[in-house]
LODREN-905607 format. One record per residue: residue number from 1; chain; x, y, z of N, C-alpha, C in turn; residue in one letter. Coordinates in steps of 0.05 Angstrom, whole numbers, m for minus. Layout:
BEGIN
    nr   kette     n.c1     n.c2     n.c3    ca.c1    ca.c2    ca.c3     c.c1     c.c2     c.c3   rest
   NUM       A        X        Y        Z        X        Y        Z        X        Y        Z      A
...
//
This chain:
BEGIN
    nr   kette     n.c1     n.c2     n.c3    ca.c1    ca.c2    ca.c3     c.c1     c.c2     c.c3   rest
     1       A      337     m287      374      332     m272      348      310     m290      334      M
     2       A      289     m287      329      278     m302      308      288     m298      282      R
     3       A      289     m321      263      298     m315      234      269     m298      217      P
     4       A      278     m290      199      256     m282      178      240     m299      170      E
     5       A      213     m294      161      201     m313      161      192     m323      133      R
     6       A      183     m343      131      188     m365      108      180     m352       83      N
     7       A      165     m337       80      153     m313       57      175     m292       48      H
     8       A      195     m286       64      211     m266       69      239     m282       55      R
     9       A      237     m308       50      268     m315       36      271     m305       10      I
    10       A      288     m297        4      293     m283      m18      281     m255      m29      G
    11       A      270     m240       m3      258     m221      m12      284     m197      m10      A
    12       A      308     m202       m6      319     m181        0      345     m191      m12      V
    13       A      369     m167      m11      390     m170      m24      389     m180      m52      N
    14       A      362     m169      m71      360     m178      m96      359     m150     m110      M
    15       A      375     m148     m130      376     m131     m146      352     m127     m168      S
    16       A      347     m108     m190      328     m112     m205      335     m134     m221      I
    17       A      356     m143     m236      362     m158     m251      363     m183     m239      R
    18       A      372     m187     m222      358     m210     m204      326     m221     m200      T
    19       A      312     m192     m195      281     m201     m187      268     m213     m221      V
    20       A      280     m196     m238      270     m200     m268      278     m233     m267      M
    21       A      294     m240     m268      299     m271     m269      284     m286     m257      V
    22       A      287     m283     m223      270     m300     m205      237     m290     m204      A
    23       A      234     m279     m219      201     m269     m212      186     m291     m219      A
    24       A      181     m300     m243      164     m328     m248      169     m358     m231      L
    25       A      196     m362     m230      191     m378     m204      180     m373     m176      V
    26       A      186     m346     m167      178     m332     m144      150     m338     m141      S
    27       A      131     m331     m164      111     m318     m167       86     m355     m177      L
    28       A       98     m373     m173       82     m403     m173       74     m404     m154      T
    29       A       47     m412     m158       31     m412     m129       25     m443     m121      V
    30       A       40     m453     m102       20     m473      m92       m6     m490      m96      A
    31       A       m9     m510      m96      m39     m524     m102      m43     m517     m137      G
    32       A      m29     m496     m163      m42     m499     m184      m17     m504     m198      C
    33       A      m34     m524     m214      m30     m547     m240      m20     m523     m258      D
    34       A        7     m515     m261        9     m503     m286       13     m517     m316      L
    35       A        6     m546     m309       12     m552     m338       34     m555     m357      N
    36       A       62     m549     m343       84     m544     m358      106     m560     m351      L
    37       A      119     m568     m376      142     m584     m368      160     m585     m345      Q
    38       A      164     m558     m331      177     m553     m302      161     m535     m285      N
    39       A      141     m545     m277      120     m527     m265      131     m507     m236      P
    40       A      156     m519     m223      165     m503     m205      183     m482     m223      N
    41       A      197     m481     m246      213     m459     m254      204     m456     m287      A
    42       A      181     m449     m289      175     m443     m322      190     m417     m340      P
    43       A      196     m428     m363      208     m400     m372      191     m379     m381      T
    44       A      198     m350     m389      177     m338     m394      161     m342     m419      Q
    45       A      175     m354     m446      157     m360     m461      135     m389     m450      D
    46       A      144     m402     m436      124     m424     m431       99     m408     m415      Q
    47       A      106     m386     m398       81     m377     m390       60     m365     m402      V
    48       A       79     m346     m427       60     m328     m450       49     m345     m460      L
    49       A       57     m373     m469       35     m393     m486       28     m405     m470      S
    50       A       19     m403     m448        8     m424     m434      m19     m413     m410      D
    51       A      m45     m422     m416      m59     m411     m403      m63     m405     m369      I
    52       A      m50     m436     m361      m62     m431     m335      m29     m422     m321      E
    53       A      m12     m426     m335       12     m406     m326        7     m375     m324      G
    54       A       m9     m362     m346      m16     m331     m337      m39     m332     m316      L
    55       A      m56     m355     m312      m71     m349     m296      m56     m352     m258      K
    56       A      m36     m366     m269      m23     m374     m236        8     m349     m229      A
    57       A       11     m334     m251       30     m307     m247        3     m289     m243      V
    58       A      m17     m291     m245      m33     m273     m240      m46     m270     m211      A
    59       A      m54     m299     m197      m56     m305     m174      m34     m298     m160      V
    60       A      m10     m311     m172       14     m302     m146       23     m270     m146      G
    61       A       23     m257     m166       27     m227     m174        7     m217     m144      M
    62       A      m27     m216     m143      m30     m211     m117      m13     m216      m89      Q
    63       A      m12     m247      m90       m2     m258      m63       20     m246      m61      D
    64       A       38     m243      m80       69     m224      m74       59     m194      m62      E
    65       A       46     m174      m71       37     m153      m56       20     m155      m35      Y
    66       A        5     m173      m27       m4     m177       m7        2     m190       15      A
    67       A       22     m204       11       47     m218       32       69     m198       43      S
    68       A       67     m170       23       87     m154       36       73     m129       36      N
    69       A       52     m131       55       41     m104       64       54      m97       87      V
    70       A       63     m115      101       75      m99      124      105      m85      115      D
    71       A      113      m98       99      142      m88       84      134      m64       72      T
    72       A      104      m56       52      102      m31       56       98      m13       71      Y
    73       A       86      m21       89       75       m2      118       94        8      138      V
    74       A      119      m20      137      138      m11      161      156       18      163      Q
    75       A      166       23      134      178       46      141      155       72      142      A
    76       A      137       76      131      127      101      137      107      101      166      P
    77       A      105       79      183      100       79      204      116       81      225      A
    78       A      143       72      218      175       81      239      179      107      230      L
    79       A      181      111      215      192      142      203      179      165      216      V
    80       A      154      155      219      134      184      227      127      171      253      T
    81       A      102      181      265       90      177      289       66      154      300      D
    82       A       68      133      272       47      112      287       59       88      297      E
    83       A       82       82      294      100       53      302      125       60      321      W
    84       A      129       44      343      155       43      355      166       15      352      G
    85       A      197       10      360      201      m13      362      200      m30      395      T
    86       A      195      m55      396      190      m71      416      223      m83      420      K
    87       A      216      m88      449      253      m95      455      265     m119      438      S
    88       A      254     m134      422      266     m155      406      270     m145      382      R
    89       A      263     m119      373      276     m116      348      302     m107      338      A
    90       A      306     m114      314      329     m112      314      336      m84      298      L
    91       A      365      m80      294      379      m45      288      365      m40      267      L
    92       A      355      m53      245      348      m48      221      319      m27      227      A
    93       A      301      m38      246      276      m25      253      279       m3      275      W
    94       A      299      m13      287      302       15      306      313       37      292      I
    95       A      327       37      273      339       54      264      323       68      244      S
    96       A      300       51      231      283       77      217      265       87      238      L
    97       A      262       85      261      245       98      283      258      115      292      M
    98       A      289      120      296      303      138      310      322      155      290      T
    99       A      320      147      262      336      159      244      371      153      248      G
   100       A      373      143      266      404      131      277      419      108      272      E
   101       A      440      107      261      459       82      246      443       69      224      N
   102       A      433       86      204      420       75      176      436       72      169      F
   103       A      436       43      148      441       35      130      431       22      105      D
   104       A      451       30       86      423       17       56      427      m13       50      N
   105       A      445      m27       67      446      m54       61      422      m64       84      T
   106       A      401      m56       98      386      m62      114      363      m75       90      Y
   107       A      350      m98      101      333     m110       90      306      m92       87      G
   108       A      299      m77      113      282      m59      113      282      m31       92      T
   109       A      308      m30       80      306      m10       57      307      m33       32      V
   110       A      314      m55       30      312      m67        5      282      m79       m2      E
   111       A      264      m82       23      244     m102       21      221      m85       m2      G
   112       A      222      m59        8      201      m50      m13      200      m52      m42      P
   113       A      228      m43      m53      240      m50      m77      240      m75      m87      W
   114       A      256      m90      m73      251     m121      m88      221     m126      m88      A
   115       A      200     m125      m74      173     m133      m69      163     m120      m97      A
   116       A      167      m96      m99      147      m77     m113      166      m86     m149      S
   117       A      183      m92     m146      194     m101     m178      185     m128     m175      Y
   118       A      185     m148     m159      173     m173     m173      143     m168     m177      R
   119       A      122     m154     m165       96     m147     m174      104     m130     m204      V
   120       A      114     m113     m210      115     m101     m235      120     m125     m254      I
   121       A      141     m139     m249      153     m163     m272      128     m180     m278      K
   122       A      121     m186     m255       93     m207     m263       74     m192     m283      A
   123       A       77     m170     m270       50     m151     m289       49     m144     m312      A
   124       A       78     m144     m322       88     m145     m350       87     m166     m365      N
   125       A       91     m182     m347       90     m215     m362       59     m217     m373      T
   126       A       42     m204     m356       11     m211     m362        2     m189     m381      L
   127       A       18     m172     m378        2     m151     m403       17     m156     m427      I
   128       A       39     m173     m436       56     m180     m453       40     m201     m466      E
   129       A       34     m223     m444       25     m252     m457      m10     m253     m460      G
   130       A      m25     m237     m441      m56     m242     m441      m66     m242     m470      V
   131       A      m54     m218     m480      m68     m209     m505      m64     m233     m528      P
   132       A      m39     m249     m521      m32     m267     m547      m52     m287     m535      Q
   133       A      m61     m288     m522      m70     m322     m507      m97     m324     m518      S
   134       A     m102     m355     m517     m138     m356     m534     m157     m355     m505      T
   135       A     m146     m344     m479     m170     m329     m458     m195     m310     m473      L
   136       A     m219     m320     m461     m236     m302     m482     m236     m275     m475      G
   137       A     m254     m258     m479     m248     m230     m480     m247     m222     m453      A
   138       A     m277     m236     m441     m278     m221     m417     m256     m230     m383      G
   139       A     m248     m249     m391     m223     m260     m383     m201     m247     m382      F
   140       A     m185     m238     m414     m174     m218     m417     m176     m192     m406      Q
   141       A     m201     m184     m407     m205     m151     m398     m196     m159     m363      A
   142       A     m209     m176     m349     m201     m179     m320     m173     m180     m316      G
   143       A     m162     m195     m329     m130     m194     m328     m116     m178     m330      M
   144       A     m127     m162     m346     m110     m133     m355     m110     m120     m340      L
   145       A     m139     m118     m330     m145      m96     m310     m131     m101     m285      G
   146       A     m127     m127     m272     m116     m135     m257      m81     m129     m253      L
   147       A      m75     m136     m279      m43     m129     m278      m36     m104     m281      A
   148       A      m45      m91     m291      m42      m59     m291      m50      m37     m264      H
   149       A      m69      m54     m251      m79      m41     m225      m55      m49     m211      L
   150       A      m42      m66     m207      m25      m79     m195        3      m67     m194      F
   151       A       16      m61     m219       36      m53     m228       36      m22     m219      K
   152       A       13       m3     m223        6       22     m210        7       23     m186      G
   153       A       m2        1     m164        8        7     m142       37       m1     m132      M
   154       A       51      m20     m145       77      m22     m139       94       m2     m150      A
   155       A       88       23     m174       94       37     m171       92       58     m154      L
   156       A       68       64     m144       67       75     m125       77       82      m98      G
   157       A       83       45      m96       97       42      m72      122       52      m78      Q
   158       A      138       51      m90      166       61     m104      166       94     m104      L
   159       A      141      105     m115      143      133     m105      147      144      m74      Y
   160       A      126      121      m57      124      133      m30      149      124      m21      L
   161       A      168      104      m23      195      105      m10      218      114      m17      H
   162       A      224      120      m43      247      128      m54      243      156      m73      Y
   163       A      266      164      m76      265      188      m84      269      185     m118      Q
   164       A      279      162     m130      281      154     m160      284      127     m160      Q
   165       A      273      119     m179      266       91     m183      268       85     m214      A
   166       A      277       58     m225      273       56     m257      247       46     m257      P
   167       A      227       60     m284      206       50     m286      207       26     m312      I
   168       A      224       27     m328      225        5     m355      250      m15     m340      D
   169       A      243      m29     m335      263      m57     m327      266      m71     m348      I
   170       A      259      m70     m371      271      m85     m393      303      m99     m396      S
   171       A      313      m77     m389      348      m80     m391      363      m94     m372      S
   172       A      381     m102     m366      393     m108     m344      405      m81     m328      D
   173       A      408      m66     m339      418      m42     m324      391      m16     m333      Q
   174       A      375      m19     m317      352        5     m325      365       33     m307      P
   175       A      358       47     m321      361       82     m316      337       86     m284      T
   176       A      341      100     m270      316      110     m250      312      135     m263      P
   177       A      289      133     m252      268      169     m260      262      169     m238      A
   178       A      261      211     m234      245      217     m209      232      211     m203      P
   179       A      222      215     m178      197      202     m172      169      217     m177      R
   180       A      174      239     m184      151      253     m199      140      233     m232      G
   181       A      162      225     m241      155      201     m269      141      186     m252      E
   182       A      157      174     m237      144      144     m225      110      152     m223      V
   183       A      108      172     m208       80      177     m208       56      176     m226      L
   184       A       74      193     m247       63      194     m267       60      168     m286      D
   185       A       74      158     m276       70      123     m293       52      110     m272      S
   186       A       49      111     m245       28       97     m236       m1      103     m247      A
   187       A       m5      132     m250      m31      141     m256      m40      130     m288      L
   188       A      m16      128     m303      m21      112     m330      m32       89     m326      A
   189       A      m16       75     m311      m24       49     m304      m50       42     m296      E
   190       A      m57       55     m275      m89       59     m265     m110       68     m295      F
   191       A      m99       80     m305     m122       96     m324     m125       73     m348      A
   192       A      m94       54     m350     m101       32     m368     m118       10     m351      S
   193       A     m116        5     m333     m135      m15     m317     m164       m7     m310      A
   194       A     m170       16     m318     m197       24     m318     m211       19     m349      K
   195       A     m190       30     m368     m190       24     m393     m202       m5     m404      A
   196       A     m181      m29     m396     m183      m47     m400     m215      m59     m393      A
   197       A     m224      m51     m366     m244      m60     m362     m274      m43     m367      L
   198       A     m270      m24     m390     m290       m5     m394     m307      m29     m406      Q
   199       A     m334      m22     m406     m357      m38     m416     m362      m68     m414      G
   200       A     m345      m76     m400     m345      m99     m388     m363     m109     m370      V
   201       A     m380     m125     m370     m400     m138     m353     m394     m158     m329      S
   202       A     m400     m158     m317     m393     m180     m292     m413     m205     m306      A
   203       A     m418     m216     m312     m418     m237     m333     m396     m246     m346      A
   204       A     m391     m221     m356     m356     m229     m381     m341     m232     m356      D
   205       A     m344     m223     m335     m311     m225     m313     m324     m244     m295      L
   206       A     m342     m271     m302     m350     m289     m278     m323     m312     m282      G
   207       A     m310     m320     m304     m286     m339     m297     m274     m325     m283      G
   208       A     m260     m304     m286     m237     m289     m280     m241     m284     m245      F
   209       A     m266     m270     m239     m266     m275     m216     m267     m295     m197      N
   210       A     m287     m314     m206     m278     m339     m195     m251     m356     m192      S
   211       A     m232     m347     m209     m211     m373     m213     m188     m350     m208      T
   212       A     m186     m330     m208     m162     m315     m205     m164     m289     m185      V
   213       A     m184     m271     m191     m180     m250     m170     m186     m258     m139      K
   214       A     m169     m246     m127     m173     m251      m96     m201     m249      m85      G
   215       A     m209     m261      m67     m243     m260      m59     m240     m232      m46      A
   216       A     m229     m217      m32     m238     m194      m20     m234     m168      m36      G
   217       A     m220     m170      m68     m213     m153      m84     m233     m148      m95      L
   218       A     m243     m118      m90     m257     m107     m107     m245      m93     m131      D
   219       A     m240      m96     m155     m229      m95     m175     m231      m65     m181      L
   220       A     m254      m52     m196     m267      m30     m203     m259       m7     m179      M
   221       A     m276      m17     m163     m270       m2     m137     m242       13     m127      N
   222       A     m223       m9     m129     m194       m9     m122     m179       10     m138      T
   223       A     m187        5     m166     m177       19     m188     m180       47     m191      I
   224       A     m208       63     m185     m217       84     m174     m200      102     m150      N
   225       A     m203       79     m123     m194       87     m105     m158      103     m101      A
   226       A     m151       73     m124     m117       90     m125     m107      112     m141      M
   227       A     m138      111     m158     m135      128     m179     m141      165     m158      M
   228       A     m156      163     m144     m161      179     m125     m135      187     m112      A
   229       A     m121      170      m98     m109      176      m76      m80      179      m99      R
   230       A      m67      181     m115      m45      183     m128      m60      212     m144      Y
   231       A      m79      215     m147      m84      240     m168      m75      258     m145      S
   232       A      m94      251     m118      m85      280      m98      m54      283      m98      L
   233       A      m36      260      m91      m15      264      m90        3      288     m107      F
   234       A      m12      278     m138        2      298     m164       m7      320     m162      K
   235       A      m35      326     m150      m48      352     m153      m65      358     m171      G
   236       A      m75      340     m181      m90      335     m206     m120      335     m181      N
   237       A     m125      356     m171     m151      357     m156     m169      348     m163      D
   238       A     m184      356     m193     m206      343     m205     m206      322     m210      Q
   239       A     m183      306     m223     m182      272     m221     m186      257     m202      D
   240       A     m167      276     m176     m174      256     m149     m213      263     m144      A
   241       A     m224      288     m144     m245      282     m139     m269      264     m155      I
   242       A     m262      263     m179     m282      247     m195     m275      223     m192      D
   243       A     m249      215     m181     m236      179     m183     m257      170     m156      A
   244       A     m246      188     m137     m265      188     m104     m294      178     m104      A
   245       A     m305      196     m125     m340      194     m124     m346      169     m144      N
   246       A     m325      151     m155     m335      132     m176     m327      115     m143      A
   247       A     m316      111     m122     m318       92     m106     m338       89      m83      V
   248       A     m345       63      m85     m374       58      m63     m364       56      m42      D
   249       A     m373       75      m25     m357       74        9     m377       50       22      P
   250       A     m391       33       13     m402        8       27     m396      m14       17      T
   251       A     m370      m12        3     m352      m33       m5     m331      m32       15      V
   252       A     m319      m52       15     m291      m58       31     m270      m76       17      L
   253       A     m255      m70        0     m231      m85       m9     m212      m88       m1      S
   254       A     m201     m119        5     m186     m128       26     m164     m149       12      T
   255       A     m146     m149       24     m124     m170       16     m135     m201       39      F
   256       A     m136     m219       32     m153     m239       55     m127     m257       48      D
   257       A     m127     m271       83     m100     m290       92     m111     m310       97      Y
   258       A     m110     m341       84     m127     m358       88     m103     m367       96      V
   259       A     m107     m386      121      m80     m415      123      m77     m428      104      S
   260       A      m48     m427       95      m30     m427      124      m15     m396      112      P
   261       A      m30     m380       91      m15     m350       94      m25     m337      120      S
   262       A      m10     m314      125      m10     m301      156      m20     m285      147      I
   263       A      m28     m256      161      m31     m226      161       m6     m226      168      N
   264       A        9     m206      147       37     m198      150       44     m184      170      P
   265       A       27     m160      170       22     m140      198       25     m157      228      I
   266       A        4     m179      227        5     m191      249       31     m203      258      N
   267       A       37     m219      237       64     m231      238       89     m214      252      D
   268       A       81     m184      242      107     m165      253      112     m161      275      L
   269       A       77     m146      284       72     m142      311       70     m164      342      A
   270       A       61     m188      324       57     m211      346       79     m230      344      F
   271       A       78     m250      323      102     m267      320      126     m260      315      R
   272       A      138     m244      303      164     m229      305      166     m215      334      T
   273       A      144     m199      334      143     m185      357      168     m159      357      D
   274       A      165     m146      335      184     m126      331      166      m95      340      Y
   275       A      144      m95      329      130      m66      329      105      m62      347      V
   276       A      103      m38      349       69      m39      369       70      m10      357      A
   277       A       44        2      365       40       32      369       48       49      382      G
   278       A       55       73      378       67       92      400       40      102      410      L
   279       A       46      110      441       20      108      464       27      147      449      Q
   280       A       40      155      441       34      189      436       15      187      418      S
   281       A       10      164      392      m10      166      373      m40      174      387      F
   282       A      m44      152      409      m70      152      426      m70      180      440      A
   283       A      m48      190      458      m44      220      472      m53      241      452      A
   284       A      m47      237      429      m50      264      420      m70      265      406      D
   285       A      m92      247      407     m120      254      393     m136      271      411      A
   286       A     m155      273      396     m178      297      405     m197      283      429      M
   287       A     m196      296      455     m223      294      468     m248      271      458      A
   288       A     m248      242      467     m273      236      451     m271      224      428      G
   289       A     m246      223      417     m243      210      387     m240      179      400      D
   290       A     m255      159      385     m254      138      386     m234      112      372      Q
   291       A     m223      131      349     m205      118      337     m184      101      348      R
   292       A     m163      115      363     m150      107      381     m144       81      390      P
   293       A     m172       75      398     m180       46      410     m188       27      395      A
   294       A     m198       34      366     m201       22      348     m176        3      337      Y
   295       A     m153       28      335     m130       10      327     m109        8      351      W
   296       A     m112       16      369      m94        4      391     m106      m13      420      L
   297       A      m93      m23      430     m103      m35      460      m98      m15      477      Q
   298       A     m115       11      483     m103       27      497     m109       25      525      V
   299       A     m119        2      526     m127       m2      563     m109      m27      562      G
   300       A      m93      m40      560      m83      m67      559      m56      m54      571      A
   301       A      m47      m74      582      m11      m71      591        8      m64      565      A
   302       A       29      m44      571       38      m38      552       63      m56      548      A
   303       A       76      m66      518       98      m82      521      125      m59      523      P
   304       A      143      m73      528      169      m63      529      182      m47      505      T
   305       A      192      m25      505      208       m7      475      226       m7      478      G
   306       A      237       m6      454      264      m12      449      273       15      428      N
   307       A      287       36      438      292       36      456      273       40      491      P
   308       A      294       45      507      274       32      529      250       55      535      A
   309       A      260       80      537      239       96      538      215       99      514      D
   310       A      220       83      493      197       80      477      166       67      494      T
   311       A      152       85      493      125       79      503      106       70      480      L
   312       A       92       52      492       77       31      468       55       23      472      L
   313       A       41       16      454       10       m4      466       12      m20      438      Y
   314       A        4      m37      445       m2      m65      424      m23      m54      403      E
   315       A      m22      m71      383      m40      m61      359      m72      m76      372      L
   316       A      m93      m60      361     m116      m79      368     m130      m86      343      N
   317       A     m114      m75      318     m124      m92      295     m105     m114      286      Q
   318       A     m110     m133      265      m85     m149      255      m80     m164      279      Y
   319       A      m97     m172      296      m87     m189      319      m94     m214      315      T
   320       A     m103     m221      301     m109     m255      292      m97     m258      268      S
   321       A      m79     m289      256      m69     m288      228      m81     m285      212      T
   322       A     m108     m291      209     m131     m290      187     m138     m263      182      G
   323       A     m134     m247      194     m146     m214      193     m145     m204      164      D
   324       A     m162     m193      150     m159     m189      125     m148     m154      131      P
   325       A     m133     m150      103     m123     m121      104     m145     m110       88      Y
   326       A     m143      m77       94     m160      m61       73     m141      m49       57      P
   327       A     m140      m49       24     m126      m39       14     m136      m14        8      I
   328       A     m161        1       18     m159       28       29     m186       29       46      Y
   329       A     m181       45       58     m208       51       69     m233       77       62      L
   330       A     m252       67       67     m275       86       54     m273      109       56      P
   331       A     m264      121       81     m265      151       88     m238      165       76      D
   332       A     m221      151       68     m196      162       54     m210      169       30      E
   333       A     m235      163       18     m244      175       m4     m257      198       m3      M
   334       A     m272      206       23     m277      232       34     m256      254       40      K
   335       A     m235      243       48     m214      260       58     m190      266       35      L
   336       A     m197      253       19     m189      265      m11     m201      284      m25      I
   337       A     m230      284      m25     m242      299      m36     m241      326      m21      K
   338       A     m243      327        8     m237      350       25     m214      368       12      A
   339       A     m190      351        9     m169      364       12     m168      377      m14      E
   340       A     m180      357      m37     m177      371      m70     m194      392      m68      A
   341       A     m216      396      m59     m235      419      m54     m224      443      m42      L
   342       A     m210      438      m19     m199      457       m5     m172      467      m31      T
   343       A     m160      450      m43     m143      465      m57     m144      485      m78      D
   344       A     m172      475      m87     m189      486     m109     m203      512     m105      L
   345       A     m200      518      m84     m207      547      m73     m227      556      m53      G
   346       A     m231      583      m39     m245      588      m23     m281      582      m31      A
   347       A     m295      581      m53     m318      575      m64     m326      541      m57      A
   348       A     m303      530      m47     m307      500      m49     m303      495      m20      N
   349       A     m296      513       m1     m289      504       33     m317      498       44      Y
   350       A     m335      505       40     m364      485       55     m364      461       48      A
   351       A     m360      454       25     m363      425        8     m341      413       30      Q
   352       A     m322      426       28     m295      412       39     m300      405       72      A
   353       A     m310      431       85     m329      424      108     m338      407      118      A
   354       A     m360      405      100     m385      385      103     m370      351      107      A
   355       A     m348      351       84     m344      322       84     m318      315      114      L
   356       A     m309      334      118     m297      332      141     m317      323      165      I
   357       A     m332      338      173     m352      328      190     m364      301      185      N
   358       A     m369      293      166     m378      272      162     m358      243      166      E
   359       A     m337      249      166     m314      241      178     m313      238      206      V
   360       A     m318      256      214     m308      274      244     m333      255      261      H
   361       A     m361      256      247     m377      257      267     m390      222      263      T
   362       A     m370      206      242     m383      177      243     m391      156      267      Q
   363       A     m417      153      266     m418      123      287     m422      108      282      T
   364       A     m426      100      256     m434       69      237     m432       71      215      S
   365       A     m422       41      201     m412       42      177     m424        6      172      S
   366       A     m431        5      147     m428      m30      137     m412      m46      139      P
   367       A     m392      m34      139     m353      m39      140     m341      m38      163      V
   368       A     m325      m55      162     m305      m57      187     m282      m36      179      N
   369       A     m293       m2      192     m274       17      195     m272       33      218      E
   370       A     m250       54      220     m257       63      245     m274       93      247      P
   371       A     m280       92      266     m312      105      275     m300      128      294      L
   372       A     m296      156      284     m291      177      308     m309      174      330      A
   373       A     m338      182      315     m358      183      338     m354      217      353      G
   374       A     m347      231      344     m347      264      358     m360      282      345      M
   375       A     m376      299      359     m382      322      353     m380      338      331      A
   376       A     m398      346      315     m390      365      288     m369      390      302      A
   377       A     m353      395      280     m335      420      282     m345      440      271      I
   378       A     m347      462      289     m369      489      279     m355      501      253      P
   379       A     m371      508      236     m363      518      207     m343      537      207      N
   380       A     m354      552      234     m334      579      242     m298      566      245      S
   381       A     m293      537      254     m270      528      250     m273      516      226      S
   382       A     m276      514      209     m267      505      184     m268      524      161      L
   383       A     m265      552      162     m265      564      143     m244      575      127      S
   384       A     m227      570      137     m197      574      113     m186      555      112      S
   385       A     m161      561       94     m151      543       77     m130      529      104      E
   386       A     m123      535      120     m109      536      140     m123      517      159      T
   387       A     m142      521      170     m164      512      193     m176      486      175      Q
   388       A     m170      481      153     m185      455      135     m167      440      131      L
   389       A     m139      447      125     m116      422      117     m106      420      145      L
   390       A     m108      434      163      m95      422      189     m116      396      206      T
   391       A     m144      405      197     m166      380      198     m154      359      189      Q
   392       A     m154      373      161     m151      340      145     m130      320      155      I
   393       A     m109      342      157      m83      317      163      m90      308      197      A
   394       A     m107      319      210     m112      305      236     m125      276      228      Y
   395       A     m145      287      208     m163      264      208     m155      241      195      E
   396       A     m132      251      174     m117      229      156     m102      205      177      R
   397       A      m84      223      198      m72      206      218      m87      188      230      R
   398       A     m119      190      243     m124      181      265     m148      155      238      Y
   399       A     m152      163      219     m169      147      199     m159      128      182      E
   400       A     m130      135      169     m114      119      156      m92      104      163      L
   401       A      m85      108      199      m67       83      211      m63       71      193      Y
   402       A      m31       68      194      m23       43      184      m28       25      156      M
   403       A      m39       51      136      m47       50      104      m21       53       97      Q
   404       A        3       56      106       29       73       97       27       99       81      G
   405       A        8      118       90        4      142       81       16      164       98      L
   406       A       23      155      121       29      180      143       60      197      124      R
   407       A       73      180      109      107      190      120       95      211       83      W
   408       A       81      203       62       80      224       46       50      248       58      E
   409       A       36      236       77       21      261       86       32      286       99      D
   410       A       57      272      112       78      288      123       95      305      103      M
   411       A      105      296       88      112      315       74       96      330       49      R
   412       A       66      317       44       60      339       29       45      364       52      R
   413       A       36      352       78       22      373       90       36      374      111      L
   414       A       62      383      112       80      385      134       80      414      153      G
   415       A       70      431      133       53      457      149       43      455      166      T
   416       A       24      433      170       m7      430      174        3      407      197      Y
   417       A       27      393      199       28      367      224       50      376      242      I
   418       A       57      377      269       73      386      280       95      365      289      T
   419       A       91      337      279      107      314      275      127      321      259      D
   420       A      150      313      257      168      301      229      180      279      233      T
   421       A      181      266      210      194      241      199      231      245      210      Y
   422       A      237      221      214      267      223      219      289      217      191      T
   423       A      272      206      175      289      214      146      270      221      128      M
   424       A      273      234      102      253      238       84      248      215       60      E
   425       A      271      198       49      262      178       36      280      151       45      F
   426       A      281      132       39      294      113       37      317      110       18      L
   427       A      338      107       21      362      109       m1      365       80      m20      P
   428       A      368       87      m47      371       60      m60      388       43      m39      T
   429       A      383       20      m49      386       m6      m33      420      m12      m41      P
   430       A      427      m22      m23      462      m22      m35      468      m41      m56      Q
   431       A      443      m66      m59      452      m82      m75      444      m71     m109      Q
   432       A      425      m60     m105      420      m40     m125      446      m20     m143      E
   433       A      454       m1     m122      480        6     m125      504       m8     m137      C
   434       A      505      m36     m131      528      m48     m131      526      m67     m166      L
   435       A      501      m76     m168      498      m86     m196      483      m66     m219      S
   436       A      475      m41     m216      463      m27     m240      489       m2     m228      N
   437       A      500        1     m253      514       21     m264      506       48     m269      A
   438       A      477       42     m274      468       68     m279      447       82     m250      H
   439       A      457       68     m225      432       73     m207      432       94     m194      A
   440       A      453      112     m200      455      137     m193      465      140     m158      G
   441       A      472      124     m143      481      129     m127      498      141     m116      C
//
């Protein structure tokens, strides 16, 4: 049995209260001079009053989210029809896949919770501290846009994984809010991120972009993409369309992993050797769909599954430790618009069908993304709400594999998806139940 990875130490068995205390320590960045008396354990007051400390928190916040991509993907992939477990997988991972012997003490339950609150705590530190700092206006705008974006993404992950979660963590005993309110808060953060950058030029952001922002992250495109994604989940169809239209489809926004950092999905699938793709993902595809072979090694020898009758293919993406991870994929925006247009009524069905076919027939792209490469679907097969949503569910399954969205798609589009999940949500982690009297467990 292999031990948990080094960047996971301390990532589990942490209540919100513990996360709040540990966040400033865990978010310091190796190689950054914080110019503080104790750079390994700065106090919050020190960080708020020190420009280099604020920059380090901003860099660390991005790294915290990026290093937990596997944490955010594993439950949505294993409880649905994306991943299965290999022979080396531990019970926690197998239980996600089967829905049996599941326990809220598992790290797979605690992981998304703890990671999200570390990101939220860092974002709150920036939101409080940056306006008080002597950073220039452009630098402040970039920092605040970044902080609100990542806080919104962390709240979004809580919405995707749990039925309830605290929004305000300023107290030691925060009260959880229902997931609808968590979603509202995420959308408010994306709006604040966009407002922070309103009217700010690329030149104004130059220093921020070169010293703080992740190299692969396209800030404004990502803000708009997240607004589109979560507006669709909220049912705010026109907002989803408007935000998706603002995303440049020729730009890929990514988390990059420069040695010694490791792509965490590569770590989980190949180094830890716990997961692989389900063969049924490829078998269920329409004839001629090129996307299963983009995502999985469909022609290679299959790894041994656990349980033994689990049929798997190795991943064909993230096979190298330094492979970037896309924060969103461009065609998600087309499918968001197609679904929102369908929801808005029959007058929009033809436009929705055209967007579906753009994804379905795509054979080339300026960025690395899956390409279906199929013949167009006749208009007669995309002329009703049921036909459109059934095809949208199919396209999302094969376009957005390993994006952590399949679980929510099954909840939202379950009428049009034949497979079902093994559990509807993760439970509140036991440590939170034990340490927070208001947790509502």
